[in-house]
C-alpha angles and dihedrals in degrees: 000000000000119000115253135174089267093044110032123193113271116258113261108247093209092051091051092050092048091047090050092050091048092048091051091050092049093048091048091048093048090044092055090048089050091053094050102034103034105024091034094227106164108225116235122222094268090050089056091053090051090050090050089061098039104046097059090050090061089056099038094047092045092054091044091052092048091050096037087236105159092173087070087080087083089063095046099042097069090050093052094043094049090043090053089053091054090048091053091048090049092050091050090051091050090049090052093242092116124034113247115250093187121138118191143066094303126052116233089225093061117104124209094183108028093178092059109012117215093235088055089052089051092047091053090051093048092048093048091050092047094050093046092050093047090053093057109106120211119242115265114251 
């Protein structure tokens, strides 16, 4: 059955999942830039590591979405999984469970937003990206 105005083509599940993962990465990237450039929160060392794993995902997933390249998930998945690991470590440092190994002007145990810690925000973003990418199904050959 051909798509018509009355009967549009169904939305591609993989495209929606990839778009969602890209949107999460873009919002997380813009959010971190807002915190540092507008609110003037100085990122600690662990925040920088989390940014290192989030920022490329915004670019990789955007290009993958534009090209409908669902195999690109294999490039983005390691970034989001490793980034989630850093977020968990950062949260444990803020909670005092792990000792902070940060060196720099800002301690990794300091919290700018105690009600909703920034590493928790990053962890949620990394988990959402990871789950979305894991739900993408490869095309049948």
